[in-house]
C-alpha positions as CSV (number, residue, x, y, z in Angstrom):
1,X,-43.2,165.5,132.3
2,X,-40.8,167.0,129.7
3,X,-41.9,170.4,127.9
4,X,-42.2,169.5,123.8
5,X,-42.0,170.9,120.6
6,X,-44.9,169.4,118.2
7,X,-43.3,169.9,114.3
8,X,-44.5,168.8,110.7
9,X,-41.5,166.7,108.6
10,X,-43.0,168.9,105.6
11,X,-44.4,172.7,105.0
12,X,-48.0,172.1,103.8
13,X,-47.3,175.7,101.8
14,X,-43.9,175.7,100.5
15,X,-43.0,171.6,100.5
16,X,-40.0,173.1,102.8
17,X,-37.9,169.7,104.1
18,X,-37.0,170.0,107.3
19,X,-34.0,167.8,109.1
20,X,-35.6,165.9,111.6
21,X,-32.0,165.0,113.3
22,X,-30.5,168.2,113.7
23,X,-33.6,169.3,114.6
24,X,-34.7,167.2,117.4
25,X,-31.5,166.6,118.6
26,X,-31.2,171.1,120.0
27,X,-34.8,169.5,121.5
28,X,-33.7,167.1,123.6
29,X,-30.5,168.7,123.7
30,X,-32.9,171.0,126.4
31,X,-34.1,168.9,127.9
32,X,-37.7,168.9,126.0
33,X,-39.1,165.7,123.7
34,X,-40.5,166.3,119.9
35,X,-43.3,164.9,117.9
36,X,-43.1,164.7,114.4
37,X,-46.0,165.4,112.1
38,X,-45.3,162.7,109.1
39,X,-48.8,163.2,107.9
40,X,-47.6,164.4,104.4
41,X,-44.4,162.5,103.8
42,X,-44.7,159.2,105.3
43,X,-45.2,156.5,102.0
44,X,-43.4,159.1,100.1
45,X,-39.8,160.2,101.7
46,X,-37.7,157.9,103.0
47,X,-37.8,158.7,106.8
48,X,-34.6,157.2,109.3
49,X,-36.6,157.1,112.8
50,X,-34.0,155.9,114.7
51,X,-31.5,157.9,113.6
52,X,-32.8,161.2,114.5
53,X,-33.8,159.1,117.9
54,X,-37.8,161.3,117.4
55,X,-39.4,160.5,121.0
56,X,-42.9,159.6,119.5
57,X,-44.2,161.1,115.5
58,X,-47.8,160.7,113.9
59,X,-49.2,159.4,110.7
60,X,-52.6,159.5,109.4
61,X,-53.4,158.5,106.1
62,X,-54.4,161.1,104.1
63,X,-57.6,161.3,101.3
64,X,-57.5,161.3,98.2
């Protein structure tokens, strides 16, 4: 199992949106895998998982 990083696509405190493609490429270049937390962006923002070649992603419904 290779080392990995768990990153949130959108920061819940600041609403900062991370560049998934650039960060995924940088993490993978160092031999690690990346897991993207899409809980705050899935269904709200367009996300191209195939384009950014994420290793894993997770999204869960949020309560309102």
